[in-house]
C-alpha positions as CSV (number, residue, x, y, z in Angstrom):
1,X,-23.4,-150.5,-41.0
2,X,-20.4,-150.4,-38.8
3,X,-18.9,-147.0,-39.6
4,X,-20.6,-143.8,-38.4
5,X,-21.0,-140.7,-40.5
6,X,-18.1,-139.3,-38.4
7,X,-15.8,-142.0,-39.5
8,X,-16.0,-144.2,-36.3
9,X,-15.6,-147.9,-37.0
10,X,-16.9,-150.1,-34.3
11,X,-15.2,-153.3,-35.5
12,X,-11.8,-151.5,-35.7
13,X,-12.3,-150.0,-32.2
14,X,-13.1,-153.3,-30.6
15,X,-10.4,-155.1,-32.5
16,X,-7.9,-152.6,-31.3
17,X,-8.9,-152.9,-27.7
18,X,-8.9,-156.7,-27.9
19,X,-5.4,-156.6,-29.4
20,X,-4.2,-154.4,-26.5
21,X,-5.6,-156.8,-24.0
22,X,-4.1,-159.8,-25.8
23,X,-0.7,-158.2,-26.1
24,X,-0.6,-157.6,-22.3
25,X,-1.1,-161.3,-21.8
26,X,2.0,-162.5,-23.7
27,X,5.7,-162.3,-23.1
28,X,7.6,-163.3,-20.0
29,X,6.8,-160.1,-18.0
30,X,3.1,-159.9,-19.0
31,X,1.6,-161.9,-16.1
32,X,3.4,-159.7,-13.6
33,X,2.4,-156.5,-15.5
34,X,-1.2,-157.6,-15.7
35,X,-1.3,-158.5,-12.0
36,X,0.1,-155.1,-11.2
37,X,-2.5,-153.4,-13.5
38,X,-5.4,-155.2,-12.0
39,X,-4.1,-154.6,-8.5
40,X,-3.8,-150.9,-9.0
41,X,-6.6,-148.6,-8.2
42,X,-9.1,-147.9,-10.9
43,X,-8.8,-144.2,-11.8
44,X,-12.2,-142.6,-12.1
45,X,-12.6,-139.1,-13.4
46,X,-15.6,-137.1,-12.2
47,X,-16.4,-134.2,-14.5
48,X,-19.5,-132.5,-13.1
49,X,-20.8,-129.0,-12.1
50,X,-19.7,-128.3,-8.5
51,X,-20.4,-124.5,-8.7
52,X,-23.2,-122.5,-10.3
53,X,-26.9,-123.3,-11.1
54,X,-26.3,-127.0,-11.5
55,X,-24.3,-127.6,-8.3
56,X,-26.9,-129.7,-6.5
57,X,-27.2,-131.9,-9.6
58,X,-23.5,-132.6,-9.7
59,X,-23.4,-133.3,-6.0
60,X,-26.3,-135.8,-6.2
61,X,-24.7,-137.6,-9.2
62,X,-21.5,-137.9,-7.3
63,X,-23.2,-139.2,-4.1
64,X,-25.2,-141.7,-6.1
65,X,-22.1,-143.1,-7.9
66,X,-20.1,-143.4,-4.7
67,X,-23.0,-145.1,-2.9
68,X,-23.0,-147.8,-5.6
69,X,-19.2,-148.3,-5.1
70,X,-19.5,-148.4,-1.3
71,X,-22.2,-151.1,-1.6
72,X,-19.6,-153.2,-3.3
73,X,-17.1,-152.7,-0.5
74,X,-15.5,-149.7,-2.0
75,X,-14.4,-151.6,-5.1
76,X,-15.6,-152.3,-8.7
77,X,-14.5,-155.5,-10.3
78,X,-12.3,-156.1,-7.3
79,X,-10.4,-152.8,-7.8
80,X,-10.3,-150.0,-5.3
81,X,-11.2,-146.6,-6.7
82,X,-9.1,-143.4,-6.9
83,X,-11.2,-140.3,-7.8
84,X,-10.0,-137.4,-9.8
85,X,-12.4,-134.4,-9.8
86,X,-12.9,-131.5,-12.2
87,X,-15.6,-128.8,-11.8
88,X,-16.9,-128.3,-15.4
89,X,-18.7,-125.1,-14.3
90,X,-21.5,-125.9,-16.8
91,X,-19.2,-124.1,-19.3
92,X,-19.2,-125.7,-22.8
93,X,-16.2,-123.5,-23.8
94,X,-14.0,-125.3,-21.2
95,X,-15.3,-128.8,-21.9
96,X,-12.4,-130.0,-24.1
97,X,-9.7,-128.6,-21.8
98,X,-11.4,-130.1,-18.7
99,X,-11.9,-133.4,-20.3
100,X,-8.3,-133.5,-21.4
101,X,-7.2,-132.7,-17.9
102,X,-8.7,-136.0,-16.7
103,X,-7.7,-138.1,-19.7
104,X,-4.1,-136.8,-20.4
105,X,-3.0,-135.4,-17.0
106,X,-4.7,-137.7,-14.6
107,X,-4.8,-140.8,-16.9
108,X,-8.2,-141.8,-15.8
109,X,-9.6,-145.2,-16.9
110,X,-13.2,-144.1,-16.8
111,X,-14.9,-140.7,-17.3
112,X,-18.1,-140.0,-15.4
113,X,-20.3,-136.9,-16.1
114,X,-21.9,-134.5,-16.9
115,X,-25.1,-132.4,-16.5
116,X,-25.0,-129.6,-19.1
117,X,-25.7,-130.8,-22.7
118,X,-23.3,-128.3,-24.2
119,X,-20.5,-129.6,-22.0
120,X,-21.4,-133.1,-23.0
121,X,-21.0,-132.3,-26.7
122,X,-17.4,-131.2,-26.0
123,X,-16.8,-134.3,-23.9
124,X,-18.1,-136.6,-26.7
125,X,-15.5,-135.4,-29.2
126,X,-12.6,-136.1,-26.8
127,X,-14.0,-139.4,-25.6
128,X,-14.4,-140.6,-29.2
129,X,-10.8,-139.6,-30.1
130,X,-9.2,-141.0,-27.0
131,X,-11.3,-144.2,-26.7
132,X,-11.7,-143.7,-22.9
133,X,-14.8,-145.3,-21.5
134,X,-17.4,-142.5,-20.8
135,X,-20.6,-142.9,-18.8
136,X,-22.8,-139.9,-19.3
137,X,-24.8,-139.5,-16.1
138,X,-27.2,-136.8,-17.0
139,X,-26.7,-134.6,-20.1
140,X,-29.4,-135.6,-22.5
141,X,-28.0,-134.1,-25.7
142,X,-29.6,-136.3,-28.4
143,X,-26.4,-136.3,-30.6
144,X,-24.4,-138.1,-27.9
145,X,-26.3,-141.3,-28.6
146,X,-27.2,-140.2,-32.1
147,X,-24.6,-139.1,-34.7
148,X,-21.8,-139.1,-32.0
149,X,-22.5,-142.6,-30.7
150,X,-19.5,-144.8,-30.2
151,X,-18.7,-148.1,-28.6
152,X,-17.0,-146.5,-25.6
153,X,-19.9,-144.0,-24.9
154,X,-22.7,-145.0,-22.6
155,X,-25.6,-143.0,-21.0
156,X,-27.3,-143.9,-17.7
157,X,-29.8,-141.1,-17.8
158,X,-32.0,-140.2,-20.8
159,X,-32.0,-138.5,-24.1
160,X,-33.6,-135.0,-24.1
161,X,-36.2,-136.4,-26.6
162,X,-37.2,-139.2,-24.2
163,X,-38.3,-136.8,-21.4
164,X,-40.8,-134.7,-23.4
165,X,-42.0,-136.8,-26.3
166,X,-44.6,-138.6,-24.0
167,X,-46.0,-135.2,-22.9
168,X,-47.6,-134.8,-26.3
169,X,-49.9,-137.8,-25.6
170,X,-50.5,-136.7,-22.0
171,X,-51.7,-133.2,-23.0
172,X,-53.9,-134.4,-25.9
173,X,-55.5,-137.0,-23.6
174,X,-56.4,-134.2,-21.3
175,X,-58.2,-132.3,-24.1
176,X,-55.5,-129.6,-24.7
177,X,-55.2,-128.7,-28.4
178,X,-52.5,-126.0,-28.2
179,X,-49.6,-125.1,-26.0
180,X,-46.7,-122.8,-25.4
181,X,-43.2,-124.1,-24.6
182,X,-40.8,-122.0,-22.5
183,X,-37.1,-122.9,-21.8
184,X,-33.5,-121.8,-21.8
185,X,-31.9,-121.2,-25.2
186,X,-29.3,-124.0,-25.4
187,X,-29.0,-127.5,-26.6
188,X,-31.0,-129.2,-23.9
189,X,-33.9,-126.7,-24.0
190,X,-34.1,-126.8,-27.8
191,X,-34.1,-130.6,-28.0
192,X,-36.7,-131.0,-25.3
193,X,-38.9,-128.5,-27.1
194,X,-38.5,-130.5,-30.3
195,X,-39.3,-133.8,-28.5
196,X,-42.5,-132.3,-27.1
197,X,-43.5,-130.8,-30.4
198,X,-43.0,-134.1,-32.3
199,X,-45.1,-136.0,-29.7
200,X,-47.8,-133.3,-29.5
201,X,-48.2,-132.8,-33.3
202,X,-48.3,-136.6,-33.8
203,X,-51.4,-136.5,-31.5
204,X,-52.9,-133.6,-33.4
205,X,-51.9,-130.8,-31.1
206,X,-50.3,-127.5,-32.1
207,X,-47.3,-125.8,-30.5
208,X,-48.4,-122.1,-30.9
209,X,-45.3,-120.4,-29.5
210,X,-41.7,-121.1,-28.5
211,X,-40.3,-118.9,-25.8
212,X,-36.6,-118.8,-24.9
213,X,-34.2,-116.9,-22.6
214,X,-30.4,-117.3,-22.5
215,X,-28.9,-119.9,-20.1
216,X,-28.7,-119.5,-17.2
217,X,-30.8,-116.3,-16.9
218,X,-33.8,-116.3,-14.6
219,X,-35.7,-113.1,-15.5
220,X,-39.0,-114.6,-16.5
221,X,-41.5,-111.8,-16.1
222,X,-41.6,-110.5,-19.7
223,X,-42.2,-114.0,-21.0
224,X,-44.8,-114.8,-18.4
225,X,-46.6,-111.6,-19.5
226,X,-46.5,-112.8,-23.1
227,X,-48.0,-116.2,-22.0
228,X,-50.8,-114.4,-20.3
229,X,-51.6,-112.6,-23.5
230,X,-51.5,-115.7,-25.7
231,X,-53.8,-117.7,-23.4
232,X,-52.8,-121.2,-24.5
233,X,-54.6,-124.3,-23.3
234,X,-51.4,-125.3,-21.4
235,X,-47.8,-124.3,-20.8
236,X,-44.9,-126.8,-21.1
237,X,-41.5,-125.9,-19.6
238,X,-38.0,-127.1,-19.2
239,X,-35.8,-125.6,-16.5
240,X,-33.6,-127.3,-13.9
241,X,-31.9,-126.7,-10.6
242,X,-32.1,-123.2,-9.1
243,X,-33.5,-121.8,-12.3
244,X,-36.5,-124.3,-12.1
245,X,-37.3,-123.2,-8.6
246,X,-37.3,-119.6,-9.6
247,X,-39.5,-120.2,-12.6
248,X,-42.1,-122.1,-10.5
249,X,-42.3,-119.4,-7.9
250,X,-42.6,-116.7,-10.6
251,X,-45.2,-118.6,-12.5
252,X,-47.4,-118.9,-9.3
253,X,-46.7,-115.2,-8.4
254,X,-47.7,-114.0,-11.8
255,X,-51.3,-115.3,-11.4
256,X,-50.9,-117.9,-14.1
257,X,-51.1,-120.8,-11.7
258,X,-54.6,-122.1,-11.6
259,X,-55.5,-120.3,-14.9
260,X,-53.2,-122.0,-17.4
261,X,-52.0,-125.5,-16.4
262,X,-48.3,-126.0,-16.3
263,X,-46.5,-129.1,-17.4
264,X,-42.9,-130.0,-18.0
265,X,-40.4,-132.8,-17.9
266,X,-39.5,-133.9,-14.4
267,X,-36.4,-131.7,-14.1
268,X,-38.7,-128.8,-13.6
269,X,-39.8,-130.1,-10.2
270,X,-37.0,-132.5,-9.2
271,X,-34.8,-131.4,-6.3
272,X,-36.5,-128.0,-5.8
273,X,-39.8,-128.6,-4.0
274,X,-38.6,-128.3,-0.4
275,X,-37.2,-124.8,-1.2
276,X,-40.3,-123.3,-3.0
277,X,-43.2,-124.0,-0.7
278,X,-46.5,-124.7,-2.5
279,X,-45.6,-122.9,-5.7
280,X,-45.5,-126.1,-7.7
281,X,-48.5,-127.9,-6.2
282,X,-50.4,-129.8,-8.8
283,X,-47.8,-129.4,-11.6
284,X,-47.5,-132.6,-13.7
285,X,-44.3,-133.8,-15.3
286,X,-42.9,-136.8,-17.2
287,X,-39.7,-138.5,-16.2
288,X,-38.0,-141.8,-15.7
289,X,-38.2,-141.6,-11.9
290,X,-40.7,-140.5,-9.2
291,X,-41.0,-140.3,-5.4
292,X,-43.4,-143.2,-4.7
293,X,-42.4,-146.0,-7.1
294,X,-43.4,-149.4,-5.7
295,X,-40.0,-150.8,-6.6
296,X,-38.1,-152.8,-3.9
297,X,-34.8,-151.6,-5.2
298,X,-36.0,-148.0,-4.8
299,X,-37.0,-148.5,-1.2
300,X,-33.6,-149.9,-0.4
301,X,-31.8,-147.2,-2.3
302,X,-33.6,-144.4,-0.7
303,X,-32.8,-145.7,2.8
304,X,-29.1,-146.3,2.0
305,X,-28.7,-142.9,0.3
306,X,-30.4,-141.0,3.3
307,X,-28.2,-142.9,5.7
308,X,-25.0,-142.2,3.8
309,X,-25.5,-138.6,2.9
310,X,-28.2,-137.3,5.3
311,X,-30.2,-136.2,2.2
312,X,-33.2,-137.5,0.2
313,X,-32.2,-138.8,-3.2
314,X,-33.6,-137.5,-6.5
315,X,-33.4,-138.5,-10.2
316,X,-29.8,-137.2,-10.4
317,X,-28.7,-139.4,-7.6
318,X,-30.4,-142.4,-9.3
319,X,-28.5,-141.7,-12.5
320,X,-25.2,-141.6,-10.7
321,X,-26.0,-144.7,-8.8
322,X,-26.9,-146.6,-12.0
323,X,-23.6,-145.4,-13.6
324,X,-21.9,-147.3,-10.7
325,X,-24.0,-150.3,-11.3
326,X,-23.4,-150.4,-15.0
327,X,-19.7,-150.0,-14.6
328,X,-19.6,-152.7,-12.0
329,X,-21.4,-155.1,-14.5
330,X,-18.7,-154.4,-17.1
331,X,-15.7,-154.7,-14.7
332,X,-17.1,-157.8,-12.9
333,X,-17.2,-159.6,-16.3
334,X,-13.4,-159.0,-16.8
335,X,-12.4,-159.3,-13.2
336,X,-11.4,-155.7,-13.1
337,X,-9.1,-155.8,-16.1
338,X,-10.1,-152.4,-17.6
339,X,-7.6,-153.0,-20.4
340,X,-10.0,-155.6,-21.8
341,X,-12.2,-152.8,-23.1
342,X,-14.0,-155.0,-25.6
343,X,-15.0,-157.3,-22.7
344,X,-16.1,-154.4,-20.5
345,X,-18.2,-152.9,-23.4
346,X,-19.8,-156.3,-24.3
347,X,-20.8,-156.9,-20.7
348,X,-22.2,-153.4,-20.2
349,X,-24.2,-153.6,-23.5
350,X,-26.0,-156.8,-22.3
351,X,-26.5,-155.7,-18.7
352,X,-30.0,-155.5,-17.2
353,X,-29.8,-152.8,-14.5
354,X,-31.9,-153.4,-11.3
355,X,-32.5,-149.7,-10.8
356,X,-34.4,-147.6,-8.3
357,X,-36.3,-146.3,-11.4
358,X,-37.3,-149.8,-12.4
359,X,-35.3,-152.3,-14.5
360,X,-33.8,-151.0,-17.7
361,X,-31.6,-152.1,-20.5
362,X,-29.5,-150.4,-23.2
363,X,-30.4,-149.7,-26.8
364,X,-27.9,-150.3,-29.5
365,X,-26.9,-146.7,-29.2
366,X,-26.2,-147.2,-25.5
367,X,-29.1,-145.1,-24.3
368,X,-31.5,-146.5,-21.6
369,X,-34.7,-148.2,-22.7
370,X,-36.9,-147.3,-19.8
371,X,-40.4,-146.5,-18.5
372,X,-41.4,-142.8,-18.5
373,X,-43.8,-141.9,-15.6
374,X,-46.4,-139.2,-15.3
375,X,-45.9,-137.5,-11.9
376,X,-47.9,-134.9,-10.0
377,X,-46.5,-132.5,-7.3
378,X,-48.2,-133.3,-4.0
379,X,-46.6,-131.4,-1.1
380,X,-42.8,-131.9,-1.5
381,X,-43.1,-135.1,-3.6
382,X,-43.4,-135.9,-7.3
383,X,-46.0,-138.6,-6.9
384,X,-46.3,-141.1,-9.8
385,X,-49.7,-141.2,-11.3
386,X,-49.2,-143.7,-14.1
387,X,-46.7,-144.9,-16.7
388,X,-46.9,-142.4,-19.5
389,X,-44.9,-144.6,-21.9
390,X,-43.7,-148.1,-21.3
391,X,-40.1,-149.0,-22.2
392,X,-39.5,-145.9,-24.4
393,X,-36.4,-146.2,-26.6
394,X,-34.8,-143.1,-28.0
395,X,-34.8,-143.2,-31.9
396,X,-31.0,-142.5,-31.9
397,X,-31.3,-140.7,-35.2
398,X,-27.9,-140.6,-37.0
399,X,-26.3,-143.4,-34.9
400,X,-24.7,-145.9,-37.2
401,X,-22.3,-147.7,-34.8
């Protein structure tokens, strides 16, 4: 079917963008106008968190994207880049206003972001209505490539489901029959919990308790006390950024570490290990990236990133970098003519991205089809142990584009 349950018609969308591109190529002034358009700078809007809990994530994504651009001489599709930046503050309530600032005020050609799933849901509505090309660089909200999927919406990160579904098989293989899940009470936390529960129950396991606290609160003690009283076989968790670091330290300090094994998706331990000492030592997680992948592209990327930013890259940097790579594939195919949106979209849909995480492609819903790794914290690294799931595709439930 071509029309989504939200009334989005893929054929009409692509027909409209092709008509616009065709119209620009006719008439006596069109060649000059087209040359001017292609010669102008590409207007890229960065809508990411630059304050608050998720600041390091927003910075890493930005750095990764800019590195991909710099590797191409500061241009994509032959076009120089002009950046327009909005701090989304990880505030879903401000998402429509902030998105419109970039689209209506700054007239961006491409929208890049964000981290917070609630913010992404607000961005999705505006992106669908405006038709502006949007590359979602982190937020895993399942609906973005589910019921809200659209031809102009792409993701270079993951769906929330993808990151925790494989954990069910991992835990059952280790002999754990029941588990508790603890997370923030917002879209990402709830969806990651559901992904784990689906995978665990499919293997015959039981999720005995769901524990939540409001985002971005980090007062974990009462819930840790409850976990100690439940005595599950294992604890599974989703937190990220500063909150993840605090949770890991509190888990160790509570005496649970070493008694009840802790698991999570990789955001629990990514980007926080250097700041928390040995609190996370031995914690196992699943994610689409790790610190010791034997991938030539990863080795080159890590060296280039460290040289450019004097920092070690993480999964967020990879997702930003791959957004730059995916956009380059689209723009190269049309020689920088962003007005040929149908051509850009077609090229991006068929791209195979040579990524630091390992090569990946896009599903019909524009979500990465990628390997999910089992990692273990050793020192300040998330060391890959094995492939937990090969080429995992999100089910994209509700997507009819």
